[in-house]
C-alpha positions in Angstrom: -88.7 47.1 179.8 -85.4 45.2 180.7 -86.6 44.3 184.0 -89.9 42.3 182.3 -87.6 40.6 179.7 -85.1 39.3 182.8 -88.6 37.6 184.4 -89.4 36.2 181.0 -86.2 34.9 180.4 -86.0 33.6 184.2 -89.2 31.9 183.6 -87.7 29.6 180.5 -86.5 26.9 182.7 -89.2 26.5 185.0 -91.1 25.9 181.5 -88.6 23.6 179.8 -88.5 21.2 183.3 -92.6 21.5 183.1 -92.3 20.2 179.8 -89.9 17.8 180.7 -91.8 16.3 183.4 -94.9 16.3 181.1 -93.3 14.0 178.7 -91.8 12.0 181.1 -95.2 11.1 182.7 -97.0 10.9 179.3 -95.0 9.2 177.0 -94.9 6.1 178.5 -98.4 5.8 178.8 -99.0 6.8 175.5 -97.2 3.9 174.4 -98.8 1.2 176.7 -102.0 2.5 175.0 -100.4 1.7 171.9 -98.5 -1.6 172.7 -101.7 -3.9 173.8 -103.7 -3.1 170.2 -100.4 -3.4 168.3 -99.5 -6.7 170.6 -102.9 -8.1 170.0 -102.6 -7.7 166.3 -99.2 -9.4 165.9 -100.3 -11.9 168.1 -103.4 -12.6 165.3 -100.5 -13.2 162.6 -100.2 -16.9 164.6 -103.0 -18.6 163.7 -104.0 -22.2 162.8 -100.6 -23.0 164.6 -98.6 -20.8 163.1 -96.2 -18.4 165.1 -96.5 -14.7 164.5 -94.9 -13.0 162.3 -96.0 -9.5 163.0 -93.4 -7.1 165.6 -95.1 -4.0 166.7 -93.1 -1.6 168.6 -94.9 2.0 170.1 -92.2 4.6 170.6 -94.3 7.4 171.9 -97.3 8.1 169.6 -95.4 6.3 166.5 -96.0 2.5 165.8 -92.4 0.4 164.2 -93.8 -2.8 162.4 -91.8 -5.0 161.1 -91.6 -8.7 160.1 -92.2 -11.1 156.9 -95.6 -12.0 155.7 -96.1 -16.1 154.4 -98.2 -14.3 151.8 -99.7 -10.8 150.2 -103.1 -11.6 151.5 -101.4 -12.0 155.1 -99.5 -8.6 154.9 -102.0 -6.9 153.6 -104.0 -7.8 156.4 -101.8 -6.8 159.0 -101.1 -3.6 157.6 -104.8 -2.8 157.7 -105.2 -4.0 161.1 -102.4 -1.4 162.2 -103.8 1.7 160.7 -107.2 1.0 161.9 -105.3 1.3 165.5 -106.5 4.5 167.6 -103.7 6.7 169.0 -101.1 6.9 166.7 -99.4 9.3 164.5 -97.9 7.3 162.2 -96.6 3.8 161.5 -92.9 3.2 160.4 -93.7 0.2 157.8 -90.5 -2.2 157.8 -93.0 -5.1 156.6 -92.1 -7.8 154.2 -92.6 -11.3 152.3 -91.1 -14.5 152.9 -88.7 -15.1 150.6 -89.7 -18.2 147.4 -87.1 -21.0 147.0 -87.5 -23.0 143.7 -87.3 -25.8 144.1 -88.4 -26.1 147.5 -86.1 -28.8 149.5 -86.9 -30.2 152.7 -85.2 -33.4 154.3 -85.4 -35.6 157.4 -81.8 -36.7 158.7 -81.3 -39.7 161.1 -78.0 -39.1 162.5 -78.3 -40.2 165.7 -80.7 -43.2 167.1 -82.6 -40.6 169.2 -83.0 -37.6 167.6 -84.4 -36.9 163.9 -83.4 -33.3 162.2 -85.2 -31.3 159.9 -83.7 -29.2 157.7 -84.4 -27.4 154.5 -87.5 -24.8 153.8 -90.6 -24.8 155.9 -93.7 -23.6 154.1 -94.2 -20.8 155.9 -97.8 -20.6 156.5 -96.6 -23.8 158.9 -95.3 -23.1 162.0 -92.0 -24.8 163.5 -94.5 -25.9 166.5 -96.9 -26.7 164.3 -94.8 -29.2 161.9 -93.2 -30.3 164.8 -96.5 -31.4 166.5 -97.6 -32.9 163.4 -94.4 -35.4 162.8 -93.8 -35.9 165.9 -97.4 -37.4 166.8 -96.2 -40.7 165.1 -92.4 -41.4 166.6 -91.1 -43.8 169.2 -90.9 -42.9 172.7 -86.8 -41.4 173.1 -86.8 -40.1 169.6 -87.2 -36.4 168.7 -87.2 -33.4 166.6 -84.8 -30.5 165.2 -86.4 -28.6 163.2 -83.9 -26.3 161.4 -85.8 -25.5 158.7 -86.5 -21.9 157.3 -89.8 -20.5 156.6 -90.3 -20.5 153.2 -92.4 -19.9 150.2 -93.2 -21.8 147.2 -93.9 -24.9 149.5 -96.0 -28.0 146.9 -99.6 -28.6 148.2 -99.7 -31.7 150.9 -96.2 -30.9 151.9 -97.2 -31.8 155.4 -98.1 -35.4 154.2 -95.2 -35.8 151.9 -93.0 -34.9 155.5 -94.8 -37.3 157.5 -94.2 -39.9 154.8 -91.2 -39.3 155.3 -90.1 -39.5 158.7 -92.2 -42.4 158.7 -89.7 -44.2 155.8 -86.5 -43.0 157.9 -88.0 -45.0 160.9 -87.1 -48.2 158.5 -83.4 -47.3 158.5 -80.5 -47.2 160.6 -78.7 -43.6 161.5 -77.1 -42.2 159.0 -80.5 -42.3 156.6 -82.0 -39.5 154.9 -85.5 -38.8 153.2 -85.8 -36.0 151.3 -88.4 -34.1 149.2 -87.6 -31.6 146.3 -90.6 -29.9 145.3 -92.9 -33.2 144.6 -90.0 -35.7 144.5 -89.0 -37.8 147.5 -85.4 -39.3 147.6 -84.2 -42.2 150.3 -81.0 -43.0 151.1 -79.7 -45.1 153.9 -79.3 -48.6 155.1 -82.4 -51.2 156.4 -82.5 -51.3 159.9 -83.5 -55.3 160.1 -84.7 -57.1 157.2 -88.4 -56.4 158.7 -87.8 -52.7 158.1 -86.7 -53.5 154.6 -90.1 -55.1 153.3 -91.8 -52.1 155.5 -89.8 -49.4 153.7 -90.5 -51.5 150.2 -94.3 -51.5 151.2 -94.1 -48.1 151.8 -92.5 -46.7 148.9 -95.4 -48.4 146.8 -97.8 -46.1 147.8 -96.1 -42.1 148.2 -98.4 -39.1 149.5 -101.2 -38.3 146.5 -99.3 -36.0 143.9 -95.7 -37.1 144.7 -93.2 -39.4 143.2 -91.0 -41.6 143.6 -87.2 -40.8 142.9 -83.7 -42.1 144.4 -84.3 -45.2 146.2 -80.8 -45.8 147.5 -81.0 -48.3 150.1 -79.2 -51.4 151.5 -81.0 -54.4 152.9 -80.0 -55.7 156.3 -76.9 -57.3 156.5 -77.6 -61.1 157.5 -75.5 -64.0 158.9 -76.0 -66.6 158.0 -77.2 -66.2 154.6 -79.6 -68.9 153.9 -82.0 -69.4 150.8 -84.1 -72.8 149.7 -86.6 -73.9 146.9 -89.0 -76.8 148.2 -91.1 -78.8 145.4 -94.1 -80.7 145.5 -97.4 -81.8 144.4 -98.8 -78.1 145.6 -96.0 -76.9 143.5 -92.8 -74.9 144.2 -92.2 -72.6 147.0 -89.3 -70.2 147.7 -87.8 -69.8 151.2 -85.0 -67.6 152.9 -82.9 -64.5 151.3 -82.1 -63.4 148.0 -80.2 -60.0 147.2 -81.6 -57.7 145.3 -85.0 -57.4 143.9 -83.3 -58.1 140.3 -82.3 -61.3 142.0 -85.6 -62.4 143.2 -87.1 -61.8 139.6 -84.2 -64.0 138.4 -85.2 -66.9 141.0 -88.9 -66.1 140.5 -88.6 -66.1 136.7 -86.2 -69.9 136.9 -89.2 -71.1 139.3 -92.5 -70.7 137.1 -90.7 -71.8 134.4 -89.9 -75.6 136.4 -93.4 -75.5 137.3 -95.0 -75.5 134.2 -97.9 -74.1 135.4 -98.3 -75.3 138.8 -98.2 -72.7 141.6 -95.0 -70.5 142.8 -95.2 -69.2 146.3 -92.9 -66.5 147.2 -91.4 -66.6 150.7 -88.2 -64.8 150.4 -87.1 -61.5 151.7 -84.6 -59.6 151.0 -81.0 -59.3 152.3 -77.2 -59.2 152.4 -75.0 -61.4 153.5 -74.2 -63.6 150.3 -70.6 -64.9 150.9 -68.1 -62.5 148.6 -67.4 -64.1 145.5 -70.5 -65.9 144.8 -72.3 -65.5 141.4 -75.9 -65.2 142.3 -77.3 -65.5 139.1 -74.9 -68.6 138.3 -76.2 -70.1 141.9 -79.5 -69.6 140.8 -79.1 -71.7 137.6 -77.3 -74.6 139.2 -79.9 -74.5 141.9 -82.6 -75.1 139.1 -81.1 -77.7 137.5 -80.7 -80.1 140.6 -84.5 -78.6 141.7 -85.4 -80.0 138.0 -84.1 -83.6 139.4 -86.4 -83.4 142.3 -90.0 -84.8 141.7 -90.5 -84.2 145.9 -87.8 -82.4 148.4 -85.4 -79.3 148.7 -82.5 -77.6 147.3 -81.1 -75.3 150.2 -78.0 -73.0 150.4 -76.9 -72.6 154.0 -73.9 -70.0 154.0 -71.7 -71.0 150.8 -73.1 -74.9 151.5 -75.6 -76.3 148.8 -77.6 -79.4 149.5 -80.0 -81.5 147.6 -82.5 -83.8 149.6 -86.0 -85.2 148.6 -86.9 -88.1 146.0 -86.1 -88.0 142.4 -87.8 -87.8 139.2 -86.4 -91.0 137.8 -83.4 -92.9 138.5 -81.4 -91.2 135.7 -81.6 -88.1 138.0 -79.8 -89.3 141.2 -76.7 -89.5 139.2 -77.4 -86.5 137.5 -77.9 -84.8 141.0 -74.4 -85.6 141.7 -73.1 -84.5 138.9 -74.9 -80.6 139.3 -73.6 -81.1 142.8 -70.0 -81.7 141.4 -69.9 -78.8 139.0 -70.9 -75.6 141.3 -70.3 -72.0 140.7 -67.0 -70.5 142.4 -67.3 -69.9 145.9 -70.2 -72.5 147.2 -69.4 -76.2 148.8 -71.2 -79.4 147.9 -73.1 -80.3 150.7 -75.5 -83.2 151.5 -76.7 -85.1 148.5 -79.5 -87.6 149.2 -81.8 -88.2 146.9 -83.6 -91.8 145.9 -85.3 -92.9 143.0 -88.8 -95.3 142.8 -90.8 -96.6 139.7 -92.1 -94.0 137.5 -96.1 -94.1 137.0 -97.7 -93.6 135.2 -95.1 -94.7 132.4 -95.2 -92.6 129.3 -93.3 -92.2 126.1 -93.6 -90.8 122.8 -92.3 -90.5 119.5 -93.4 -87.5 117.5 -92.7 -87.0 113.8 -92.3 -83.6 112.7 -91.4 -81.7 109.2 -88.1 -82.8 109.5 -87.1 -84.6 113.0 -88.4 -87.8 115.0 -88.7 -86.4 118.6 -88.4 -89.1 121.5 -89.9 -87.9 125.4 -90.9 -90.2 128.5 -88.9 -92.7 130.1 -87.2 -96.4 128.6 -85.8 -98.5 130.7 -82.2 -99.2 130.0 -79.8 -98.2 127.3 -80.6 -101.4 125.1 -84.3 -100.2 125.2 -82.9 -96.7 123.3 -81.4 -98.5 121.0 -84.0 -100.5 120.0 -85.8 -97.5 119.0 -83.4 -96.1 117.1 -82.8 -99.2 114.8 -86.9 -99.3 114.5 -87.2 -95.7 113.2 -84.3 -96.5 111.1 -86.2 -97.5 108.2 -88.1 -94.3 108.0 -85.0 -91.6 108.4 -84.9 -89.6 104.8 -82.9 -87.0 106.2 -84.8 -86.6 109.4 -82.7 -85.6 112.9 -83.7 -88.5 115.6 -83.9 -86.1 119.2 -83.8 -87.6 122.0 -84.8 -86.7 125.2 -85.6 -89.7 126.7 -84.4 -90.4 130.2 -83.6 -93.7 132.0 -86.2 -95.1 134.6 -87.9 -98.3 136.2 -91.3 -99.6 136.2 -91.8 -99.8 131.9 -94.9 -102.3 131.3 -94.5 -105.3 129.9 -93.4 -105.5 125.5 -92.6 -101.5 126.0 -90.3 -102.1 123.1 -92.2 -104.1 121.3 -95.6 -101.7 121.4 -92.9 -98.7 120.9 -92.0 -100.0 117.5 -95.0 -101.6 116.6 -96.1 -97.8 116.6 -93.1 -96.6 114.7 -94.0 -98.7 112.1 -97.6 -96.8 111.8 -95.9 -94.1 112.4 -93.6 -94.2 109.1 -96.7 -94.3 107.0 -98.3 -91.1 108.5 -96.6 -87.3 107.4 -97.0 -86.6 110.6 -98.1 -87.4 114.0 -96.9 -89.1 116.9 -97.1 -92.4 118.9 -97.6 -92.5 122.5 -97.7 -95.4 125.2 -98.9 -94.6 128.4 -98.0 -97.9 130.7 -100.2 -100.3 128.6 -102.0 -98.5 126.6 -100.6 -97.8 122.7 -102.1 -94.1 120.7 -101.7 -93.1 117.3 -102.3 -89.7 116.1 -101.4 -87.8 113.1 -101.7 -87.2 109.2 -101.6 -89.6 106.6 -100.4 -88.3 102.7 -103.7 -90.1 101.4 -106.8 -91.3 102.6 -105.7 -94.8 101.8 -102.4 -94.4 104.5 -105.2 -93.2 107.0 -107.5 -96.1 107.0 -104.7 -98.4 106.6 -103.1 -97.7 109.8 -106.5 -97.4 112.0 -107.2 -100.8 110.1 -103.8 -101.9 111.6 -103.7 -100.5 115.3 -105.0 -103.5 117.1 -103.2 -106.3 115.1 -100.4 -104.7 115.8 -100.4 -104.0 119.8 -98.8 -106.6 122.1 -101.3 -109.0 123.2 -103.6 -107.5 126.4 -102.6 -103.8 125.4 -105.6 -101.0 124.4 -104.8 -99.1 121.7 -106.5 -95.9 120.5 -106.4 -94.4 116.8 -107.0 -90.9 115.8 -105.9 -90.4 112.4 -106.9 -88.3 109.2 -105.6 -87.8 105.6 -103.7 -84.6 105.2 -106.3 -81.6 104.8 -109.2 -83.3 105.4 -112.1 -81.2 106.3 -113.3 -82.1 109.9 -116.3 -84.3 110.7 -119.6 -82.5 110.9 -122.5 -83.8 112.5 -125.6 -85.1 110.7 -127.6 -82.2 111.1 -125.8 -80.1 110.1 -125.1 -82.1 107.2 -128.8 -81.9 106.4 -129.4 -78.5 107.1 -126.5 -77.4 104.3 -127.7 -80.2 102.0 -131.1 -78.6 102.2 -129.3 -75.6 100.9 -128.4 -76.7 98.2 -131.4 -78.4 96.9 -132.5 -75.4 95.0 -129.3 -73.8 94.5 -130.3 -71.3 91.0 -126.9 -71.5 89.3 -126.9 -75.2 88.4 -129.0 -74.7 85.3 -127.8 -76.6 81.9 -128.0 -74.7 78.1 -131.6 -75.9 76.5 -130.8 -78.9 75.1 -127.6 -79.4 76.8 -125.7 -81.7 79.1 -122.6 -80.2 79.1 -121.4 -78.3 82.4 -120.8 -74.9 82.4 -117.9 -72.9 84.4 -120.5 -71.3 86.5 -120.9 -75.0 87.8 -117.3 -75.9 89.4 -117.3 -73.8 92.6 -120.7 -75.1 93.9 -120.0 -78.7 92.6 -116.3 -78.5 94.2 -118.5 -77.3 97.6 -120.6 -80.3 97.4 -117.8 -82.3 96.9 -115.9 -80.7 100.3 -118.9 -81.5 102.1 -119.5 -84.7 101.2 -116.0 -85.6 102.6 -117.1 -83.4 105.8 -120.1 -85.5 106.0 -119.1 -89.8 106.0 -122.4 -90.8 106.6 -124.2 -89.2 104.1 -125.3 -90.7 100.7 -126.3 -87.9 98.4 -129.2 -88.3 95.1 -129.0 -85.7 92.3 -131.8 -84.8 89.7 -131.5 -83.4 87.0 -133.9 -81.1 85.2 -136.2 -80.5 82.0 -136.2 -77.8 79.9 -139.6 -75.1 80.1 -141.7 -76.5 77.3 -141.5 -75.1 73.8 -137.6 -74.2 74.5 -135.9 -74.1 70.9 -132.1 -75.3 71.7 -129.4 -73.1 70.0 -128.0 -74.1 66.7 -124.6 -76.1 67.0 -121.5 -73.6 65.5 -120.1 -74.5 62.2 -116.8 -75.5 62.6 -113.5 -74.5 60.0 -111.8 -77.5 58.8 -108.7 -76.8 60.8 -110.6 -76.6 63.8 -111.9 -80.1 63.0 -108.6 -81.7 62.3 -107.5 -79.8 65.7 -110.4 -81.3 68.2 -109.4 -85.1 65.7 -106.1 -84.9 67.2 -107.5 -83.3 70.5 -109.3 -86.8 70.9 -106.2 -88.7 69.7 -104.4 -87.3 72.4 -107.1 -88.1 75.1 -107.1 -91.5 73.9 -103.1 -91.8 74.1 -102.9 -90.0 77.8 -106.8 -91.0 79.3 -108.7 -88.5 81.4 -106.3 -88.2 84.0 -104.1 -85.7 82.0 -107.1 -83.3 81.8 -107.7 -81.0 84.9 -109.4 -83.2 87.7 -113.0 -83.0 88.2 -112.8 -80.3 85.1 -114.2 -82.1 81.9 -113.7 -80.4 78.8 -116.8 -79.3 76.9 -118.5 -81.6 74.5 -119.6 -80.5 71.3 -123.6 -80.3 71.6 -125.9 -82.4 69.4 -127.3 -81.1 66.7 -131.0 -80.5 68.6 -134.4 -80.5 66.7 -135.0 -77.2 65.0 -138.4 -77.3 66.6 -139.1 -79.9 69.1 -142.9 -81.1 69.4 -141.9 -82.1 73.2 -139.0 -82.3 76.3 -136.4 -85.0 75.3 -137.7 -87.6 77.9 -133.7 -88.5 79.0 -132.3 -85.3 79.1 -132.8 -84.9 83.0 -131.2 -88.5 83.4 -127.9 -87.1 81.3 -127.4 -84.0 83.2 -127.6 -85.7 86.5 -125.1 -88.7 85.2 -122.9 -85.6 84.6 -123.0 -84.0 87.9 -122.6 -87.2 89.9 -119.3 -88.1 86.9 -117.8 -84.7 88.1 -118.3 -85.3 92.1 -117.2 -88.7 91.1 -114.0 -87.6 90.0 -113.7 -84.7 93.1 -113.2 -87.5 95.3 -116.8 -88.3 96.6 -117.0 -92.4 96.7 -119.0 -93.5 93.9 -121.0 -95.8 96.4 -122.3 -92.5 98.3 -123.5 -91.0 95.3 -125.9 -91.6 92.4 -128.3 -90.1 89.9 -132.2 -90.3 90.4 -134.0 -92.8 89.5 -135.0 -92.1 85.4 -139.3 -93.0 86.1 -139.1 -90.2 89.2 -141.3 -88.0 87.6 -139.6 -84.2 87.9 -140.4 -80.6 86.6 -137.6 -78.9 88.0 -135.8 -76.4 86.2 -132.4 -76.7 87.7 -130.3 -79.0 89.7 -131.1 -80.4 92.9 -129.0 -82.9 95.3 -131.3 -84.7 98.0 -130.2 -86.6 101.5 -130.4 -90.0 101.4 -128.9 -90.8 104.8 
């Protein structure tokens, strides 16, 4: 028995050796059998250009899986693929998710001329190599990328498009610049590499990627020396060239140019740059430059460094002297350059005297100070507290008898409530409104007589409040509508106007004023056969006495004291109790009452009349007919 136990113990070392030998030979083969398919699973996590994030290591029959998945779906897919591998005993799962960051930030830095550094976070699903390939495709030769960004979740949609946009923006800037993304807001800092690069940068910023907005833009324009700027004026409008120090300054210059251009084209060829000499106020310089350009008909105002020059042809002789004054009063830091303006006679020669509610305003050109004084003297009799605003300028080229023509025009203007007198070479035009029709007719009749010999005259004067004239066809149509106006029906047996008549008759009067060629005929109407007029009401004695007193007042004061065009009601004549036939004179009396009202309302007596008495009528309302 003891001998058998000793033999068994003696065999243990042999068994242990055999086990070690078997393990050393079999384990590497088992690990190799597991690692090959596990590596294939790991490699598959790098699809679509992303770097593989899964690492799988075989330890005997066990698999150790580690790494950070870009999302839940990728993590679940990797775990399922590892579980499906044959031959493993268990999986040591050390897998996790890439961290999510908010806000998601990424930036490209241009620290040196030959490298762009990428910092912050890149999308976990986008590999470093794939991102570098996408961003490096448009880089100029000799410029490389260094990507130090870390993978993270939470990137905005279209991250790659925004990253390419920012890389393109940085290419416009000098070393030291940066372009950053914070979620969907893009910001840029730096200095433009050149004037052209600054213009390209502004153009690019106008079109950010879809879904992204431009935040802070702290970019300095390029530095230019010498700094130059100019504004030219000619028949085609105003052209702006050279440099402006900022976009805000550009807006100020454009506003001044458009105001001076007064509707003519303004061409902006300016570029933004730094370099205006220190100490010069750009806004004050703009004011003085355009004050000078306003004196130029064709020419240029230019800044070279700190020197302002004015060249060209002046708007008139006075402008030559005024340009000298502008050049002597420039902002601090700006020196006077060349001032070379020439003046030619003005053509056409234009002068206007306008009378407004509280002032006479003079504009245009006059030949000398004596002519200006003569106009003020001519205006003096017509000043009743009004101001005289003199905006005339002195220039050569005045027509003969200019002062005589203007003085005559001022005499006509003095008869108008508002209007203007305009001289254009040897043409005199008087336009405006008179307080009364008679004053308007008198100005029109005298215009040709008062103008200097050989001058042409034109008059466009009307009475204040007068309606605009209407064409004959319109007048005929409107009077035709009035021909059967049902509201103009007298009471039986009466020729007295009723209050309901007044709105219609006032409309006829207004229409007649707008149709000066019209001649109006008014026809009264009969009462229907068998009509019995109402009895006249009996007045008490007190009322009769009051009526007598009123009659005396009317006799003393005249009809003008009553409301114009609204005659007082007459006492109805006592009608017959039962007339056997109509009153033959009633239509004519009714027509005469209408005519009397309309004459008092302003229709000339020669343009309105009652229909002849021998014209038979069976009308039941008043009718109007046009007899042009």
